[in-house]
C-alpha positions as CSV (number, residue, x, y, z in Angstrom):
1,M,97.8,86.2,33.0
2,H,94.9,85.1,30.8
3,E,92.6,85.4,33.7
4,L,93.6,89.0,34.5
5,Y,92.1,90.1,31.5
6,Q,88.9,89.2,32.8
7,Y,88.9,91.8,35.5
8,E,89.9,94.9,33.4
9,F,86.6,95.4,32.0
10,A,85.1,95.2,35.7
11,F,87.7,97.4,37.1
12,E,87.1,100.2,34.4
13,V,83.3,100.3,35.1
14,S,83.8,100.2,38.7
15,P,82.6,103.5,40.4
16,V,85.2,103.2,43.2
17,P,89.0,103.0,42.9
18,M,90.3,99.4,42.9
19,L,93.4,97.5,42.4
20,L,94.8,93.7,42.5
21,V,97.7,92.9,44.6
22,S,99.7,89.3,44.6
23,A,100.5,87.8,47.5
24,S,104.2,88.8,47.1
25,G,103.0,92.6,47.0
26,E,103.0,93.2,43.2
27,I,100.3,95.5,41.9
28,L,98.8,93.4,39.0
29,L,95.9,95.9,38.2
30,T,94.6,99.2,38.8
31,N,91.7,101.2,37.5
32,S,91.7,104.8,36.4
33,L,89.8,106.1,39.5
34,L,92.8,104.6,41.8
35,D,95.6,106.0,39.4
36,D,94.0,109.4,39.7
37,L,93.6,109.1,43.3
38,F,97.0,108.4,44.0
39,E,98.2,110.6,41.1
40,Y,99.7,108.4,39.0
41,D,99.5,107.8,34.8
42,A,97.6,105.1,33.8
43,G,99.3,101.6,34.1
44,E,102.4,103.3,35.8
45,L,101.7,101.5,39.3
46,I,101.6,98.0,37.4
47,D,104.3,95.4,38.8
48,K,105.3,98.0,41.5
49,K,105.3,97.0,45.0
50,V,102.1,98.1,46.9
51,E,104.0,99.3,49.7
52,I,104.6,102.5,47.3
53,L,101.0,103.5,48.2
54,V,101.8,103.2,52.0
55,P,103.0,106.1,54.1
56,E,106.7,105.9,55.2
57,S,105.9,105.3,59.0
58,I,104.6,102.1,58.3
59,R,106.1,100.8,55.0
60,K,108.8,98.5,56.7
61,H,106.1,96.9,58.6
62,H,103.5,96.5,55.9
63,P,105.4,93.3,54.3
64,D,104.5,91.6,57.2
65,M,101.0,92.8,57.8
66,R,100.5,91.8,54.1
67,G,101.9,88.2,54.8
68,G,99.7,87.9,57.6
69,Y,96.6,88.8,55.7
70,F,97.4,86.1,53.2
71,G,98.1,83.6,55.6
72,K,94.6,84.0,56.7
73,P,92.7,85.9,54.4
74,V,89.4,87.5,55.8
75,K,87.2,89.5,54.0
76,R,86.7,92.9,55.0
77,N,83.5,95.0,53.8
78,M,83.6,98.8,53.2
79,G,82.7,100.7,56.3
80,Q,83.6,97.8,58.6
81,G,87.5,98.2,58.3
82,R,89.7,100.3,60.0
83,D,90.8,104.0,58.8
84,L,94.1,103.9,57.2
85,H,96.3,106.2,55.1
86,G,97.8,106.1,51.8
87,I,100.5,108.2,50.1
88,T,100.3,109.9,46.7
89,R,103.0,110.2,44.1
90,T,103.4,113.8,45.4
91,G,103.8,112.6,48.9
92,K,100.3,113.9,49.8
93,V,99.0,111.5,52.8
94,I,95.1,110.6,52.2
95,P,92.9,108.9,54.7
96,L,91.4,105.7,53.4
97,E,88.8,102.9,54.1
98,L,89.7,99.8,52.7
99,G,87.5,96.9,51.6
100,L,89.5,93.6,51.2
101,D,88.8,90.2,49.6
102,T,90.6,87.5,48.1
103,T,90.4,85.9,44.8
104,I,92.3,83.5,42.7
105,V,94.2,84.5,39.5
106,D,95.9,82.2,37.4
107,G,95.9,79.5,40.0
108,K,97.3,82.0,42.7
109,P,95.8,84.1,45.7
110,C,95.4,87.6,45.0
111,A,94.0,90.7,47.1
112,L,91.1,92.6,45.5
113,V,91.4,96.1,47.2
114,V,88.7,98.9,47.0
115,A,90.2,101.9,48.3
116,L,87.6,105.0,49.3
117,D,89.0,108.5,49.9
118,I,87.5,109.6,53.2
119,S,88.9,112.8,53.2
120,Q,85.8,114.9,53.0
121,R,84.4,112.7,55.8
122,K,87.3,113.4,57.7
123,L,87.0,116.9,57.1
124,H,83.4,116.7,58.1
125,E,84.3,114.9,61.2
126,E,86.9,117.5,62.0
127,H,84.5,120.4,61.5
128,M,81.8,118.6,63.8
129,N,84.5,117.9,66.4
130,L,85.7,121.6,66.5
131,A,81.8,122.9,66.5
132,M,81.4,120.1,69.5
133,D,84.6,121.3,71.2
134,A,83.1,124.8,71.2
135,A,80.0,123.9,72.7
136,A,79.5,124.9,76.1
137,S,77.6,121.8,77.4
138,A,79.7,118.8,77.9
139,M,79.2,116.4,75.0
140,I,80.1,112.4,75.0
141,M,79.5,110.0,72.1
142,V,79.0,106.2,73.0
143,N,79.0,103.3,70.7
144,S,76.7,100.4,70.9
145,K,78.9,98.6,73.3
146,G,79.0,101.5,75.8
147,C,82.4,102.6,75.0
148,I,83.4,106.4,74.6
149,V,84.3,107.2,71.1
150,F,84.4,111.1,71.5
151,V,84.4,113.6,74.2
152,N,84.7,117.4,73.9
153,K,86.6,119.7,75.8
154,A,83.6,120.8,77.7
155,A,83.2,117.0,79.2
156,L,87.3,116.8,80.0
157,S,87.0,120.0,82.1
158,L,83.6,118.9,83.6
159,F,84.8,115.4,84.6
160,G,88.5,116.2,85.0
161,Y,89.8,113.5,82.8
162,E,92.3,113.8,79.8
163,E,91.1,112.9,76.3
164,E,93.1,109.7,76.3
165,E,91.8,108.5,79.3
166,L,88.4,108.2,78.3
167,L,88.4,107.2,74.8
168,G,87.6,103.6,74.7
169,S,86.6,103.6,78.4
170,P,83.1,102.4,79.3
171,I,80.6,105.2,79.8
172,E,80.1,103.5,83.3
173,C,83.2,105.2,84.4
174,L,81.3,108.5,84.8
175,V,78.2,107.0,86.6
176,P,77.9,106.9,90.2
177,D,78.4,103.6,92.0
178,E,74.6,103.3,93.3
179,I,73.4,102.8,89.9
180,K,76.7,101.6,87.8
181,H,75.4,97.8,88.1
182,A,72.2,98.7,86.5
183,H,73.3,101.3,83.9
184,P,74.4,98.7,81.0
185,D,71.0,97.5,81.2
186,F,69.3,101.3,81.0
187,R,72.1,101.8,78.3
188,G,71.0,98.5,76.2
189,G,67.5,99.5,76.6
190,F,67.8,102.7,75.0
191,M,70.0,101.2,72.2
192,S,67.1,98.8,71.4
193,A,64.4,101.6,71.0
194,S,66.4,104.6,71.1
195,K,64.8,108.3,70.3
196,P,65.8,111.7,71.6
197,R,64.9,112.4,75.0
198,P,66.0,114.6,78.1
199,M,66.6,112.8,81.5
200,A,66.5,114.3,85.1
201,K,63.5,116.2,84.5
202,E,61.7,114.7,87.4
203,R,64.5,113.2,89.6
204,A,67.8,114.1,90.6
205,L,70.7,112.8,88.4
206,Y,74.5,112.7,89.3
207,A,77.5,111.9,87.2
208,L,81.0,111.2,88.8
209,H,84.0,113.1,88.6
210,R,87.4,111.8,88.4
211,T,87.9,112.7,92.4
212,G,84.7,110.8,92.8
213,R,82.8,113.8,93.7
214,K,79.1,113.7,92.6
215,I,78.0,116.3,90.0
216,P,74.4,117.3,89.7
217,V,73.6,117.1,86.0
218,E,70.9,116.9,83.3
219,I,71.5,114.8,80.3
220,A,69.9,114.8,76.8
221,L,70.6,111.5,74.6
222,T,70.5,111.6,71.0
223,P,71.0,108.6,68.9
224,V,73.2,108.8,65.7
225,D,73.5,106.6,62.7
226,T,77.3,106.4,61.8
227,H,79.4,104.5,59.3
228,D,80.6,102.7,62.4
229,G,76.9,101.7,63.7
230,K,74.3,103.5,65.7
231,M,76.0,105.6,68.3
232,V,74.5,108.0,71.2
233,V,75.5,111.6,71.9
234,S,75.0,112.7,75.5
235,T,74.7,116.3,76.2
236,V,75.4,117.0,79.9
237,I,74.7,120.1,81.6
238,D,76.4,120.9,85.0
239,L,73.7,121.9,87.4
240,S,75.9,122.5,90.4
241,E,75.5,126.3,90.0
242,R,71.9,125.8,89.8
243,V,71.5,123.7,92.7
244,E,73.9,126.0,95.0
245,A,71.5,129.0,93.8
246,E,68.5,127.0,94.7
247,N,70.0,126.1,97.9
248,A,71.1,129.5,98.7
249,M,67.4,130.7,97.9
250,A,66.3,128.1,100.2
251,R,68.3,129.2,103.0
252,K,67.3,132.8,102.4
253,H,63.7,131.5,102.6
254,Q,64.5,129.9,105.6
255,E,66.2,133.3,107.1
256,M,63.2,135.4,105.9
257,S,60.7,132.9,107.5
258,A,62.7,133.1,110.7
259,L,63.0,136.8,110.4
260,N,59.1,137.1,110.0
261,E,58.5,135.0,113.1
262,E,60.9,137.1,114.9
263,L,59.0,140.2,113.9
264,M,55.7,138.8,115.1
265,Q,57.2,137.7,118.3
266,F,58.6,141.1,118.6
267,A,55.3,142.7,118.2
268,Y,53.9,140.2,120.7
269,S,56.9,140.7,123.1
270,A,56.3,144.6,123.0
271,S,52.7,144.1,124.1
272,H,53.1,141.2,126.5
273,D,56.2,142.9,128.3
274,L,54.4,146.4,128.7
275,K,51.1,145.3,129.5
276,A,51.8,144.4,133.1
277,P,53.6,147.5,134.1
278,L,51.0,149.7,132.2
279,S,48.4,148.0,134.2
280,T,50.3,148.8,137.3
281,I,50.8,152.5,136.4
282,I,47.1,152.8,135.5
283,G,46.3,151.5,138.9
284,L,48.6,153.7,140.8
285,L,47.1,156.7,138.8
286,E,43.6,155.7,139.8
287,L,44.8,155.7,143.3
288,C,46.3,159.3,142.8
289,L,42.9,160.5,141.7
290,E,41.0,159.0,144.9
291,D,43.7,160.7,146.9
292,L,43.4,164.1,145.3
293,E,39.6,164.0,145.8
294,E,40.4,163.3,149.4
295,G,43.1,166.1,149.5
296,E,45.7,163.5,150.5
297,L,48.7,165.4,148.7
298,D,51.4,163.4,150.5
299,S,50.0,160.2,149.4
300,V,49.6,161.6,145.9
301,S,53.4,162.6,145.5
302,E,54.4,159.2,147.1
303,V,52.3,157.1,144.4
304,L,53.2,159.5,141.5
305,H,56.9,158.9,142.5
306,R,56.6,155.4,142.6
307,T,54.6,155.5,139.1
308,L,57.5,157.6,137.7
309,R,60.0,155.0,138.8
310,I,58.0,152.1,137.0
311,G,57.5,154.4,133.9
312,M,61.4,155.1,133.8
313,R,61.9,151.4,134.1
314,S,59.4,150.6,131.2
315,A,61.2,153.0,128.8
316,D,64.6,151.2,129.7
317,K,62.5,148.0,128.9
318,V,61.2,149.1,125.5
319,E,64.8,150.1,124.5
320,G,66.1,146.6,125.8
321,V,63.5,144.9,123.6
322,L,64.6,147.1,120.7
323,E,68.0,146.2,121.1
324,I,67.3,142.4,121.2
325,A,65.4,142.8,118.1
326,R,68.1,144.8,116.3
327,V,70.8,142.0,117.2
328,A,68.4,139.0,116.4
329,R,71.0,136.1,117.1
330,S,74.0,138.2,117.6
331,P,75.4,138.5,121.1
332,I,74.6,141.6,123.2
333,A,77.6,143.3,125.5
334,A,77.4,141.8,128.9
335,E,76.8,144.3,131.8
336,L,77.3,144.1,135.4
337,I,74.0,143.0,136.8
338,D,72.9,143.0,140.4
339,M,70.5,140.1,140.3
340,A,68.7,141.0,143.6
341,S,68.2,144.6,142.5
342,M,66.8,143.4,139.1
343,I,64.3,140.5,140.4
344,N,63.0,143.3,142.9
345,D,62.6,145.9,140.4
346,I,60.6,143.3,138.2
347,W,58.5,142.3,141.1
348,V,57.4,145.9,141.9
349,D,56.6,146.5,138.3
350,L,54.2,143.4,138.4
351,T,52.9,143.7,141.7
352,G,53.0,147.4,142.3
353,S,49.2,148.0,142.1
354,L,48.0,144.2,142.6
355,D,46.3,142.9,145.6
356,T,48.4,139.7,145.6
357,S,49.1,137.2,148.2
358,A,52.4,136.0,146.8
359,S,55.6,136.6,148.3
360,L,59.0,136.9,146.8
361,V,62.0,135.0,148.1
362,I,65.5,135.3,146.5
363,T,68.2,132.8,147.3
364,A,71.4,133.4,145.6
365,D,74.5,130.9,146.2
366,H,76.9,133.3,144.7
367,D,77.9,137.0,144.7
368,Q,74.7,139.0,143.5
369,S,76.5,140.8,140.9
370,V,77.3,138.8,137.5
371,F,78.3,140.0,134.0
372,L,75.4,138.9,131.5
373,E,73.2,140.6,128.7
374,K,71.3,142.5,131.1
375,N,68.2,143.2,128.7
376,T,67.9,139.6,127.9
377,L,68.0,138.3,131.4
378,H,65.3,140.8,132.3
379,V,63.0,139.6,129.7
380,I,63.3,136.1,130.8
381,L,63.1,136.5,134.4
382,E,60.2,139.1,134.0
383,N,58.0,136.7,132.0
384,L,58.9,133.6,134.5
385,L,57.9,135.9,137.4
386,S,54.8,137.4,135.6
387,N,53.4,133.7,134.9
388,A,54.2,132.9,138.6
389,V,52.2,135.6,139.8
390,R,49.3,135.1,137.2
391,Y,49.0,131.2,138.4
392,V,49.0,131.8,142.3
393,D,46.6,129.3,144.0
394,R,44.1,131.6,145.6
395,D,42.8,128.6,147.7
396,K,46.2,128.7,149.7
397,E,46.9,131.1,152.6
398,R,50.4,131.7,151.3
399,N,51.6,131.8,147.5
400,I,55.4,132.0,147.8
401,I,57.7,132.5,144.6
402,E,61.2,131.8,145.0
403,V,64.1,132.7,142.6
404,R,67.3,130.8,143.3
405,S,70.7,131.1,141.6
406,R,74.1,129.8,141.6
407,T,77.1,129.4,139.6
408,E,79.4,126.2,139.2
409,D,82.3,126.2,136.9
410,D,81.5,127.9,133.9
411,A,77.9,128.5,134.1
412,I,74.8,129.9,136.0
413,F,71.8,128.0,137.1
414,I,68.5,130.0,138.0
415,D,65.6,128.4,139.4
416,V,62.1,130.1,139.5
417,I,59.6,128.1,141.8
418,D,56.4,128.7,142.8
419,N,53.6,126.9,144.8
420,G,50.6,127.9,142.5
421,I,48.2,125.7,140.8
422,G,50.6,124.0,138.5
423,I,50.8,122.9,135.0
424,P,48.7,119.9,134.0
425,E,51.1,116.7,132.7
426,E,49.6,117.0,129.3
427,S,50.6,120.5,128.7
428,Q,53.9,120.5,130.2
429,S,55.4,119.4,126.8
430,R,54.2,122.4,124.8
431,V,54.5,125.4,127.4
432,F,57.2,126.7,125.2
433,D,55.2,126.5,121.9
434,L,54.4,129.7,120.1
435,F,50.7,130.6,121.1
436,S,50.5,127.8,123.5
437,R,47.6,128.5,126.2
438,I,47.3,126.5,129.1
439,D,43.7,127.8,130.5
440,E,41.6,131.0,130.5
441,R,44.3,133.0,132.6
442,S,46.8,132.5,129.8
443,D,47.9,135.5,128.0
444,H,49.0,135.4,124.3
445,G,50.9,132.2,124.8
446,L,54.1,134.0,123.6
447,G,55.9,134.8,127.0
448,L,57.6,131.2,127.5
449,T,58.2,131.1,123.8
450,L,60.3,134.3,124.0
451,V,62.0,132.9,127.0
452,K,63.0,129.6,125.2
453,K,64.1,131.8,122.5
454,H,66.5,133.9,124.3
455,V,67.9,131.1,126.2
456,D,68.8,129.2,123.1
457,R,70.2,132.2,121.8
458,L,72.5,132.6,124.7
459,G,73.7,128.7,124.4
460,G,71.6,127.3,127.4
461,N,68.8,125.5,127.7
462,I,65.4,125.5,130.0
463,S,63.2,122.9,131.6
464,V,60.1,122.7,133.5
465,T,58.8,120.3,136.1
466,S,55.2,120.7,137.8
467,T,52.7,118.8,140.0
468,V,49.2,120.1,139.8
469,G,48.4,122.0,143.2
470,V,51.7,121.5,144.5
471,Q,54.7,123.1,143.0
472,T,55.9,124.2,139.4
473,E,59.8,124.9,138.8
474,F,61.4,126.5,135.5
475,S,65.1,125.5,135.8
476,I,67.9,127.5,133.4
477,F,71.2,126.9,132.7
478,L,73.4,129.5,131.0
479,P,76.7,129.1,129.9
480,L,79.5,131.9,130.8
481,Q,80.9,132.2,127.4
482,A,79.5,135.7,127.2
483,M,79.8,136.6,130.8
484,R,82.0,136.2,134.0
485,K,81.6,136.3,137.6
486,A,82.0,139.8,139.0
487,S,85.2,140.6,140.7
């Protein structure tokens, strides 16, 4: 054991706990730091088996592990080994990091062991883990190879995994398929020139839930130097609630825009739909004044009665427009409607005081009465008939405006046809656009927009065909979900 004495001085001046172990497992030499670490007296461990320092759980396997090491000894530097545990004389288990090297003593191979107590480090790591587990945001630590070495509870909750499922797995298991193949290159680029930086500030970023559901996230990357090398801590913020709130706000904005448009349309509707009957009333009252001056009281009485009827229908119309505005897109209760009577009333309101050459023809291939939203149908027909009267062809001897209606299966079909001046082909595609005006005869350009709106609300559709100078035909289809044929 002559050579052994050469190590005694080096052991005693060493700043770390050390021991020398033979291939057969006997402890040949220790220093005072190691004796203190394992709670033994000076020299008390000499000639004892090294397994005395190994926890009971692996003690019986340690000789085979020791034999394997001496069969193919590999130098293990401090900080590069596995975290192990030792047991003290009083039975206390302490976490250790071991450094191993081989040396020859008196011609025999021995293991030079440096044992570093990492209890404080483990305690610090435990405190850090507790702090990270308490964090509201998901946190994931990844090593230089892209493997997950730590996840906090928030991350497990966010991604739907158990801890043992993620530890050791590649971080790409949390990356959506469309960028999964490129992610190792992104990760490698960050590792090579890493500095703290946020992600997804300018673009949408998603992570992958265990179920395959994509989660909108914001990620901050922070490089960390550890005893196991450089790692990256990813702080992941779930943006699902924020994105949903933004989507909800966008929907509300759309709803408000639609309501604003409806309010504007209502204002124009009120003026547009009341203009014709008011003009008729004014014309009739002028006739009354003329008859009064001439003393024709019977004529005055007749005209006033006509004016009263038009005024009463106009008041009903105002209430109808208000009802439509109040319910917006909701259905209005269907009523029993006499189609011919409604069309005739509209015609009188439109032409009561006008000198028009137009003739009205009503053709119904069904019972005259149907169940339908009365006020809505009134607005639709009044606007179509008003346009037909406005665009009569004054060069023709006779202008005919015909309203045809028929029922088929669960629908009603209504056609409003006139032989007026017609609509130019280039204008037909925009006749239902808001404020679209065909020529100087056009009013605010709102009437047909309202017609289209109401037809759409009832789940139907409307189309137009026209040949200039020949004929214009508006065709309406309305399903019978909210109406039925009169019995």
